[in-house]
C-alpha positions, 0 to 999 in steps of 0.5 A: 276144724283146724287150720291145719287140716283145713291146709291139708285139704287146700293142698289136696284140692291143689293136686287133684286140680291139676289132673282136671280135663276141660274138654270132651273126652274121645267121643263127646256127648253123642256117646252119652247113652247111660246118664246117672244122678248122685245125691245125698239127703241129710237128716234134719235132726242128725247131720251126721245121718243120711242117704246117698242115692244113685240112679242110672237113666237110659237116653228116654230119661227111664230109670234103669238102675237105682240104689240107695246106702244108709250113712250112720255115722259122717263125722267129717264137718261141712266147711264151706269150700271143702264139700267133697271131704265130707261127700266124696267117699260114699259117692265113690262107694255107691259108684263101686258097688254098681261097677261089681253088681251091675257093670253094664250100666256103668253111665258115661256121664255123672251129674252131682248135686254140687259145683264143678269148677264153679268153686272158690279154688276152682275144684268143687264136689263134681270136680273132685268126684270125677278126677277120683272116679276118672268118670265124666261129670258135671256139677249142677247146683239148685242156688248160686255160688257166691264167692268170697272175695273182697271186691263183692259183697255176699248182697251184691253177689246175689243181686248180680245173680237175680239180675242176670237170671231175669234176662233168661227167657227161652230154654237154654238161655244161660249167663256166664259166671266168672271167677272173680279172681281170673275173670275165666268163666267157670260156669253158667246159670241156665233156664232148663224148662219154660215154667222154671222160674230160677236157673240151675248153676252148670259146671264142668266136673271133669272130661267134659267142655262147658258146652257139653255140660249145657247140652246134657244139662237142658236135655235131660230137663223134664222140670227145673232140675235135670232128671236124674238129679231131681230122682236121686233126690226124690228117691234119697228123701223117700229112704231117709224118711224110713231111716 
């Protein structure tokens, strides 16, 4: 990928980031009746092939909608910090398909397998998708986000995450994650279940507060990963095996 292309992507991130809303939309989380999860699973043998899955769950965490699409020709490469430019189009296509086929099942909030403002440029996949779709979104990542900055090495960052994770004892316990350049809180690591040995990493995507993002994530967990994303991942992997 050329420097010119990444510069264009950076400008687009800057433009869209100005539209992020970092507070709860009217009504707040009590109106989240339908909660969606979006996930993409890639072929181990051909990174241009993948399956994207959207699931919608009701307030009891039962699936009320599920749809998967095969992706045969993904040409945009994965560049750290710019994942959205590879994945946002197929994610948006799934929401568009739902809107046309079952509009009554449009979710009140969407959990994205990725980060929101927990991102070096403050604009990860969950925020990118949220702004483009104008939907409430929350970023939930299974792995800690490592900021690339001169003041900290990757080794020290990982050690810091490990130490912070060991302080989490009860379900709902979390530690704050701050952007190394602004010192602003941009996400949290949360213990989601009693059995979970590792936290998940949650950040605001769009149109919700961090407290709401935390609350929704914990309420959606039967296991370490919130049900909308766990099920979307499970289904997408199953469909990928038939690709």
